[in-house]
C-alpha positions in Angstrom: -1.6 -23.8 -8.5 1.5 -22.0 -8.0 0.8 -19.9 -11.5 -2.8 -19.2 -9.6 -0.9 -17.6 -6.8 1.2 -15.6 -9.3 -1.6 -14.3 -11.1 -3.5 -13.1 -7.9 -0.4 -11.6 -6.5 0.6 -9.9 -9.8 -3.1 -8.6 -10.3 -3.4 -7.0 -6.9 0.1 -5.5 -7.0 -0.8 -4.1 -10.5 -4.3 -2.7 -9.1 -2.4 -0.6 -6.5 0.0 0.7 -9.0 -2.4 1.1 -12.3 -5.0 2.4 -9.7 -2.4 5.3 -8.4 -1.6 6.2 -11.8 -5.1 6.6 -12.8 -6.0 8.8 -9.9 -3.0 11.1 -10.3 -3.5 11.4 -14.1 -7.1 12.4 -13.7 -6.3 14.7 -10.8 -3.5 16.2 -12.9 -5.9 16.5 -16.0 -8.5 18.4 -13.9 -6.1 20.8 -12.3 -4.8 21.6 -15.8 -8.5 22.1 -17.0 -8.7 24.6 -14.2 -11.1 22.6 -12.0 -11.3 23.7 -8.4 -9.2 21.5 -6.2 -12.5 21.2 -3.9 -14.3 19.6 -7.0 -11.2 17.3 -7.5 -10.8 16.2 -4.0 -14.5 15.5 -3.4 -15.3 13.8 -7.0 -12.1 12.8 -9.2 -9.9 11.3 -6.5 -12.8 9.9 -4.6 -14.2 8.0 -7.6 -10.5 7.3 -8.6 -9.7 5.9 -5.4 -12.5 3.2 -5.8 -11.1 2.3 -9.3 -9.4 -1.0 -8.2 -12.5 -2.4 -6.4 -14.8 -1.2 -9.3 -12.8 -3.0 -12.0 -12.5 -6.3 -10.0 -16.3 -6.4 -8.9 -17.3 -5.6 -12.8 -15.0 -8.2 -14.1 -16.1 -10.8 -11.3 -19.8 -10.1 -12.2 -19.2 -10.5 -16.0 -17.0 -13.4 -15.7 -19.7 -15.3 -13.8 -18.3 -14.9 -10.3 -20.6 -12.6 -8.6 -19.6 -13.8 -5.2 -16.1 -12.1 -5.8 -17.8 -9.0 -6.7 -20.1 -8.9 -3.8 -17.3 -10.1 -1.3 -14.8 -7.8 -2.2 -17.5 -4.9 -1.3 -18.6 -6.2 2.0 -15.0 -7.6 2.9 -13.5 -4.5 2.0 -16.0 -2.4 4.2 -15.2 -4.8 7.2 -11.4 -4.5 6.6 -11.7 -0.7 6.4 -13.0 -0.5 9.8 -11.3 -3.6 11.6 -7.8 -3.5 9.5 -7.3 -0.2 8.1 -8.3 1.7 11.2 -7.2 -1.1 13.8 -3.3 -1.5 12.8 -2.7 2.2 12.5 -4.5 2.9 15.7 -1.7 0.6 17.6 0.9 3.1 16.4 -0.9 6.2 16.8 -4.0 7.1 18.7 -7.1 8.2 16.2 -9.0 10.9 17.6 -12.8 11.3 16.3 -12.7 15.1 16.0 -12.7 15.8 12.2 -15.4 18.0 11.1 -18.7 16.2 9.6 -17.7 12.8 10.9 -21.1 12.1 12.6 -23.0 13.5 9.6 -21.1 11.1 7.0 -21.1 8.1 9.4 -25.0 8.6 9.4 -25.0 8.5 5.8 -22.8 5.2 5.7 -25.4 3.7 7.9 -28.1 4.6 5.6 -26.2 3.0 2.6 -25.3 0.0 4.6 -28.7 -0.8 5.6 -30.3 0.3 2.3 -27.8 -2.0 0.6 -28.6 -5.0 2.8 -32.5 -4.5 2.2 -31.8 -4.4 -1.4 -30.2 -8.0 -1.7 -32.5 -9.5 0.8 -34.0 -11.2 -2.1 -30.5 -12.9 -2.9 -30.2 -10.2 -5.9 -29.3 -6.7 -6.6 -31.1 -5.8 -9.8 -30.6 -2.9 -12.1 -33.2 -0.7 -10.4 -31.8 -1.1 -6.9 -28.4 -0.4 -8.5 -29.5 2.7 -9.8 -30.7 3.9 -6.6 -27.5 3.3 -4.9 -25.7 5.5 -7.6 -28.3 7.9 -7.6 -27.9 8.3 -3.8 -24.2 8.5 -4.1 -24.3 11.3 -6.5 -26.6 13.2 -4.1 -24.2 12.6 -1.4 -21.4 13.9 -3.5 -23.5 16.9 -4.4 -24.4 17.9 -0.9 -20.7 17.6 0.0 -19.6 19.8 -2.8 -22.3 22.5 -1.7 -21.4 22.2 2.0 -17.9 22.5 1.5 -18.1 25.5 -1.1 -19.9 27.1 2.1 -17.3 26.2 4.5 -14.2 25.9 2.7 -11.9 26.3 5.6 -13.8 23.4 7.5 -13.8 20.8 4.8 -10.0 21.2 3.8 -10.3 20.6 0.4 -6.7 20.4 -0.5 -6.0 17.3 1.6 -6.0 15.1 -1.5 -2.5 16.9 -2.6 -0.9 15.5 0.6 -2.2 11.8 0.0 -1.3 11.7 -3.5 1.9 13.6 -3.6 3.2 15.3 -6.8 0.7 15.4 -9.6 1.5 15.3 -13.3 0.9 18.6 -15.4 2.8 18.0 -18.5 0.4 16.9 -21.2 2.7 14.0 -22.0 2.8 12.8 -18.5 -0.9 13.3 -17.7 -1.4 11.0 -20.8 1.2 8.5 -19.7 -0.4 8.3 -16.2 -4.0 8.0 -17.8 -3.1 5.4 -20.2 -1.1 3.4 -17.4 -4.2 3.6 -15.1 -6.7 2.6 -17.9 -4.8 0.1 -19.4 -3.5 -1.4 -16.0 -6.7 -1.7 -14.3 -8.3 -4.3 -16.5 -5.6 -6.3 -16.9 -5.2 -6.1 -13.1 -8.6 -6.9 -12.6 -8.5 -10.0 -15.2 -5.3 -11.4 -13.3 -6.8 -10.9 -10.0 -10.4 -12.5 -10.7 -8.9 -15.5 -12.6 -6.3 -16.3 -9.9 -8.9 -15.8 -7.2 -11.6 -18.3 -8.9 -8.7 -20.8 -9.6 -7.5 -20.9 -6.1 -11.0 -21.2 -4.8 -11.5 -24.1 -7.1 -8.2 -25.5 -5.9 -8.7 -25.5 -2.4 -12.2 -26.2 -2.3 -13.3 -23.1 -0.6 -16.1 -20.8 -2.0 -15.5 -17.9 -4.4 -17.3 -15.8 -1.6 -14.4 -16.4 0.8 -11.7 -15.3 -1.6 -13.6 -12.1 -2.4 -14.3 -11.4 1.3 -10.8 -12.1 2.4 -7.9 -12.1 -0.3 -9.4 -9.9 -2.7 -11.0 -7.5 -0.3 -7.5 -7.0 1.6 -5.5 -6.5 -1.7 -8.1 -3.9 -2.9 -7.9 -2.2 0.6 -4.2 -2.0 0.6 -3.9 1.7 -0.6 -6.0 2.7 2.2 -4.0 0.7 4.5 -0.8 2.2 3.1 -1.8 5.8 3.4 -3.2 5.3 6.7 0.0 3.5 8.0 1.8 6.3 6.6 -0.1 9.1 8.5 0.1 6.8 11.6 4.1 7.3 11.6 3.7 11.0 11.0 1.1 11.3 14.1 -1.6 12.5 11.4 -3.8 9.8 11.7 -7.1 11.6 12.6 -8.1 11.9 8.9 -8.2 8.1 8.6 -11.7 8.2 9.9 -13.2 10.3 6.9 -11.2 8.4 4.3 -12.6 5.1 6.0 -16.1 6.4 5.9 -16.0 7.8 2.6 -14.5 4.6 1.2 -17.3 2.5 2.8 -19.9 4.9 1.0 -18.3 4.8 -2.3 -17.9 0.9 -2.2 -21.7 0.4 -1.7 -22.9 3.4 -3.9 -20.2 3.6 -6.6 -19.0 -0.3 -7.0 -22.2 -2.3 -6.5 -24.3 0.6 -8.2 -22.4 0.8 -11.3 -21.5 -3.1 -11.3 -25.4 -3.6 -10.7 -26.4 -1.3 -13.7 -24.5 -3.0 -16.0 -25.4 -6.4 -15.0 -28.0 -7.7 -12.2 -25.7 -9.4 -9.5 -26.8 -12.6 -7.4 -25.9 -12.8 -3.9 -25.0 -15.8 -2.1 -27.3 -16.7 0.9 -24.7 -17.5 3.4 -23.5 -13.9 2.5 -26.9 -12.4 3.3 -27.1 -14.2 6.6 -23.7 -13.8 8.0 -21.3 -11.2 6.1 -23.7 -8.4 5.6 -24.6 -8.4 9.4 -20.8 -8.5 10.3 -20.4 -5.4 7.8 -23.5 -3.7 9.7 -21.8 -4.5 13.1 -18.4 -3.0 12.2 -20.4 -0.1 10.6 -22.4 0.6 13.9 -19.2 0.3 15.9 -17.6 3.0 13.8 -20.6 5.2 14.2 -20.3 4.8 18.1 -16.7 5.8 17.9 -17.7 8.9 15.8 -21.1 10.0 17.7 -19.1 9.4 21.1 -15.8 10.9 19.8 -14.1 8.0 21.4 -10.2 8.0 20.7 -9.0 4.7 19.2 -5.8 3.8 20.9 -3.8 1.0 21.1 -5.9 -1.4 23.2 -9.1 -0.7 21.0 -6.8 -1.2 17.7 -5.5 -4.5 18.9 -9.1 -5.7 19.9 -10.3 -4.7 16.2 -7.2 -6.3 14.5 -7.8 -9.4 16.5 -11.5 -9.3 15.6 -10.5 -9.1 11.9 -8.2 -12.0 12.3 -11.1 -14.1 13.8 -13.4 -13.2 11.0 -10.9 -14.4 8.6 -10.7 -17.6 10.4 -14.4 -18.0 10.6 -14.8 -17.2 7.0 -12.7 -20.3 6.0 
């Protein structure tokens, strides 16, 4: 059991570092190739930051643990709203005033409802997964075209502040890319193996582990970034990041995973957790459409709601 805990912890830590290396290496390579920063921010960085969730979900599905794969996505989307937004809001108020929030949160709701409808038969097949991924590509294309027309509104260089210094020397870029590409599969293997063994040891479902421990672990980069922004009183961009992450979780992670291998979905997850994911998405939409400021009180309520959800899952 101790070894399983170590495997899970090591896997989650390695996911964070390997994912960061991959994103920085890919962004550095893109800049070196002369790709505009606008395109890098909306595509390379967006896909790269979803890499930890993608490799975990793919490894889970291929290893015969589909509940961890789906639970990772559903749990991450719930954690993004209640935890990644709730805790930083206690430190600094989050104002729903970023440009394009209402439009993007509407897209997030469409992806959420479409995903729920697709898996209502207890399965995500390849055709449905292709639809999710195609929808994501259309969303990215629309973002790129819109941002090119209104560069000053979209702030395409924000990713520099989030990622910090990027590698530009060929050797450093290769090192970062290699670290990410090698580290992520190893991290995924450790995470999935540790989570599956712990679920068996404690007699809980793989879905519960995926919805909680794995989901929180793969959401740590978003939480760390938002917490850092909260301390700097620059946390308003958190809403846009959360919405984008939730869209990518469904469109990219479930889309790509389902394209490679059809994913069965447990009935309990469809009856309970999917509706909680929808409820948190609707709550986020209300905040964005109503331009509601998320302060300490609302942040505390969201954090307590997440703890309640964790207790309910177990």
